[in-house]
C-alpha positions, -999 to 999 in steps of 0.1 A, spaced: -42 -822 -235 -31 -823 -198 7 -826 -206 3 -797 -230 -15 -775 -205 12 -785 -179 39 -774 -203 21 -741 -209 17 -735 -172 55 -741 -167 63 -717 -195 41 -690 -178 58 -696 -145 92 -694 -161 82 -661 -178 70 -646 -146 102 -657 -128 123 -641 -155 103 -609 -151 109 -611 -114 146 -614 -120 146 -585 -143 129 -564 -116 155 -575 -91 182 -566 -115 168 -531 -121 146 -519 -92 118 -494 -99 139 -466 -84 165 -472 -112 140 -465 -140 129 -432 -124 165 -421 -119 174 -429 -155 143 -410 -167 153 -380 -146 189 -382 -158 178 -381 -195 158 -350 -187 190 -334 -172 208 -345 -203 243 -338 -191 271 -351 -168 303 -332 -158 330 -356 -149 363 -344 -134 390 -370 -141 424 -371 -124 435 -404 -139 412 -432 -153 388 -418 -178 399 -423 -214 375 -413 -241 371 -450 -253 359 -459 -218 335 -430 -217 322 -438 -252 309 -472 -238 287 -452 -214 277 -429 -242 266 -458 -264 243 -471 -236 230 -437 -224 230 -416 -255 206 -391 -240 232 -381 -214 260 -360 -228 291 -366 -207 318 -340 -206 351 -347 -190 376 -323 -175 410 -338 -173 441 -328 -153 463 -335 -123 442 -348 -94 452 -322 -68 447 -294 -92 412 -306 -101 404 -311 -64 414 -275 -57 393 -263 -86 363 -282 -73 368 -266 -39 371 -231 -55 339 -236 -75 321 -249 -45 330 -220 -22 320 -196 -49 286 -212 -50 291 -223 -86 293 -261 -85 301 -275 -119 315 -310 -113 291 -338 -107 317 -365 -101 354 -367 -93 374 -397 -103 411 -398 -93 435 -404 -65 422 -413 -30 445 -387 -15 429 -358 -34 394 -373 -27 401 -375 10 424 -347 19 409 -320 -3 373 -329 -11 363 -350 19 380 -328 45 367 -297 26 331 -310 31 325 -310 -6 312 -345 -10 278 -361 -8 273 -398 1 282 -419 -29 270 -449 -9 235 -436 -9 238 -433 -47 243 -470 -52 212 -486 -66 218 -516 -88 219 -550 -69 250 -561 -87 268 -530 -75 255 -533 -39 264 -570 -37 297 -569 -17 305 -605 -26 314 -593 -61 342 -571 -47 377 -578 -35 378 -588 1 340 -592 2 334 -556 9 331 -521 -6 363 -501 1 360 -465 13 388 -443 25 367 -419 47 360 -429 83 322 -431 78 326 -453 47 302 -433 27 320 -407 5 352 -420 -12 347 -453 -30 378 -471 -41 373 -492 -72 410 -502 -80 432 -527 -63 466 -526 -81 494 -549 -70 523 -525 -70 558 -525 -83 584 -533 -57 604 -502 -66 635 -523 -63 659 -527 -93 692 -544 -98 722 -545 -122 719 -579 -139 757 -583 -142 762 -578 -105 732 -594 -88 717 -628 -90 680 -623 -82 676 -659 -71 696 -651 -40 667 -629 -28 637 -646 -11 630 -618 14 634 -581 19 658 -589 47 682 -603 21 689 -567 11 708 -564 44 735 -589 34 768 -572 42 781 -577 6 756 -550 -5 768 -524 19 777 -493 0 764 -507 -32 728 -495 -29 715 -462 -43 680 -448 -35 658 -420 -47 658 -394 -20 630 -403 5 622 -367 9 612 -364 -28 582 -379 -45 579 -414 -58 590 -439 -32 565 -431 -4 543 -462 -9 571 -487 -8 585 -471 23 550 -472 40 548 -509 30 581 -517 46 571 -497 77 535 -511 81 543 -547 71 546 -567 104 572 -590 88 594 -560 78 586 -530 100 607 -502 116 636 -525 125 642 -531 88 641 -494 81 666 -487 108 691 -513 95 686 -506 58 689 -469 59 711 -467 90 737 -494 83 739 -502 46 756 -469 35 728 -459 11 736 -432 -14 706 -409 -21 698 -391 -54 670 -369 -65 674 -374 -103 657 -406 -113 676 -408 -146 709 -402 -130 705 -429 -104 693 -453 -131 724 -445 -151 745 -453 -120 727 -486 -117 732 -495 -154 769 -485 -154 776 -508 -124 784 -479 -100 757 -495 -78 743 -530 -77 708 -523 -63 685 -493 -65 653 -483 -47 632 -459 -68 650 -462 -102 617 -459 -121 636 -452 -154 650 -487 -152 622 -503 -172 630 -479 -201 666 -486 -197 660 -524 -199 640 -519 -231 671 -501 -245 692 -532 -238 709 -519 -206 718 -545 -179 690 -536 -154 658 -553 -142 632 -552 -115 632 -576 -86 601 -599 -87 592 -593 -51 557 -608 -55 570 -642 -44 592 -629 -16 583 -640 19 567 -608 29 547 -603 -3 538 -570 -19 513 -542 -14 481 -531 -31 471 -495 -37 441 -476 -51 464 -464 -80 444 -433 -86 411 -452 -87 386 -436 -63 352 -421 -70 331 -394 -53 299 -375 -57 302 -337 -54 278 -320 -30 253 -298 -49 261 -316 -82 241 -298 -109 231 -332 -125 225 -355 -95 205 -381 -114 229 -383 -143 257 -387 -117 238 -416 -101 234 -433 -134 271 -430 -142 282 -441 -108 261 -473 -110 271 -480 -146 308 -474 -139 307 -497 -108 287 -524 -126 303 -553 -144 300 -535 -177 317 -503 -164 345 -521 -146 351 -544 -175 355 -513 -197 379 -498 -171 402 -528 -175 402 -525 -213 419 -492 -216 451 -475 -203 447 -445 -181 452 -408 -191 489 -411 -187 492 -442 -209 499 -466 -181 485 -501 -181 448 -506 -174 441 -511 -137 429 -541 -118 393 -535 -108 382 -545 -73 353 -563 -89 362 -600 -88 334 -612 -110 348 -599 -142 375 -613 -166 411 -605 -157 427 -622 -188 433 -589 -206 454 -575 -177 492 -578 -177 502 -606 -153 518 -581 -129 484 -563 -125 465 -594 -114 459 -604 -78 470 -641 -75 455 -664 -50 479 -676 -24 502 -646 -25 506 -622 4 492 -587 -1 491 -557 22 464 -533 12 476 -498 18 448 -481 -1 435 -468 33 445 -432 36 456 -438 72 481 -464 60 495 -440 34 509 -415 59 546 -415 51 555 -390 79 565 -416 105 588 -436 82 604 -405 67 611 -392 102 627 -425 111 648 -426 80 660 -390 87 669 -400 123 688 -432 114 706 -416 84 717 -387 106 729 -410 134 751 -430 110 765 -400 91 796 -397 112 805 -434 112 801 -441 75 804 -425 41 771 -411 29 765 -388 -2 734 -369 -12 734 -359 -49 711 -334 -65 
């Protein structure tokens, strides 16, 4: 009888331990917030990028009592809309998900955000060891309002003509300064949109820096163009050997044209990481604050971030790499995964994204070299 009683006692202890673990996983506060959210019965989510219906349907299946309505659009336009509604005293949005620039420059600076940090409840969300870099990443100085949930290894933005360039000759960004490429490089106009992040990466990377910018744009006789398709055509036709910003090159490659992208992930100086439109904020005065807290915690949980990685974004681009490191990454394309041992510079921080200094330097060195070399700007 004693062994049986001992086994029964162990079973009771195990049951109690399991109950304790369940309580730890979902603290009492969580249950009351979920109950209040169900009474609110609605959530208004403004989505600037990641927020496809299949992803949101996973939330709906788990919390069927909370009707989630999404308003989609360009991030900056949604940010302006939220500010307009807020100033009119008619706050509609509960949560904004989109680019960190919109979240910071429009909503944070406009004082339209509450603390999303204070809304985090679930232990698995609060546990910073489950996140890239062992920390939650915020872009606001107080680290409370703009939560970044994506860490995307970024495209180099550098492309080449496969009949003119052997990519194996390149092990470093400094190899682009080889005199044989002088006059054979075309670039998207730095004053336009699209190549700001790569330029910031060059400028901020201590192994590349301003000196590279000076020599690349000041001595290599770069030709600038504003039409991405046109500069891609020039690259494919062999008019130029190398291109910075030929974002149409991947489509051209799929069509059988002799262009490809440099695999800079293994270059000496590494590549950069961006938030890729993946930041989250809680709107001040949200009409459904409890539903917002439920969604925030679900979305940042293993379930939510696993769902994020399953679906492409609103624009059909590949699913992003979540900053959670405790979820499977097998479904991501290889270029979207962070690989141990490679160098990465995280420029998700808004302060690191300021392109003004590098654009000023490019303008200065380009102007200085204009009289001593041929330089063309096509529109």
